[in-house]
TORLOLUM-349360 format. One record per residue (C-alpha): y, z, x; residue number from 1. Coordinates in steps of 0.5 Angstrom, whole numbers, plus 500, padded with zeros to 3 digits. Layout:
> Y; Z; X; NUM
...
! end
This chain:
> 376; 489; 169; 1
> 374; 487; 174; 2
> 370; 480; 174; 3
> 363; 480; 175; 4
> 360; 478; 182; 5
> 357; 471; 180; 6
> 363; 469; 178; 7
> 365; 463; 184; 8
> 372; 460; 185; 9
> 372; 453; 186; 10
> 376; 451; 192; 11
> 378; 445; 189; 12
> 382; 451; 184; 13
> 384; 455; 189; 14
> 386; 451; 195; 15
> 393; 449; 193; 16
> 395; 456; 191; 17
> 393; 457; 198; 18
> 396; 452; 200; 19
> 403; 454; 197; 20
> 401; 461; 200; 21
> 401; 458; 207; 22
> 407; 454; 206; 23
> 411; 460; 203; 24
> 409; 465; 210; 25
> 412; 460; 214; 26
> 419; 459; 210; 27
> 419; 466; 211; 28
> 417; 466; 218; 29
> 421; 460; 221; 30
> 427; 461; 217; 31
> 431; 464; 223; 32
> 429; 458; 226; 33
> 431; 452; 221; 34
> 437; 457; 219; 35
> 442; 452; 223; 36
> 439; 445; 220; 37
> 440; 448; 213; 38
> 447; 451; 214; 39
> 449; 443; 217; 40
> 445; 440; 211; 41
> 450; 444; 206; 42
> 456; 443; 209; 43
> 454; 436; 210; 44
> 452; 435; 202; 45
> 460; 439; 200; 46
> 464; 436; 205; 47
> 466; 430; 200; 48
> 471; 426; 206; 49
> 466; 423; 211; 50
> 462; 421; 206; 51
> 468; 417; 203; 52
> 470; 414; 210; 53
> 463; 411; 211; 54
> 462; 409; 204; 55
> 470; 406; 203; 56
> 471; 405; 210; 57
! end
């Protein structure tokens, strides 16, 4: 059943959903550009030896 024509959604209630949609769209569009950085970060998180050497010397 469609909403009546006089129903209006206030901007302060619609804005968070709109921002999340824009963020998701940006992640989708620019995924290829940031993929090398994400892979490098993932590799840094999974390799423990550089971290141990940096902390313990």
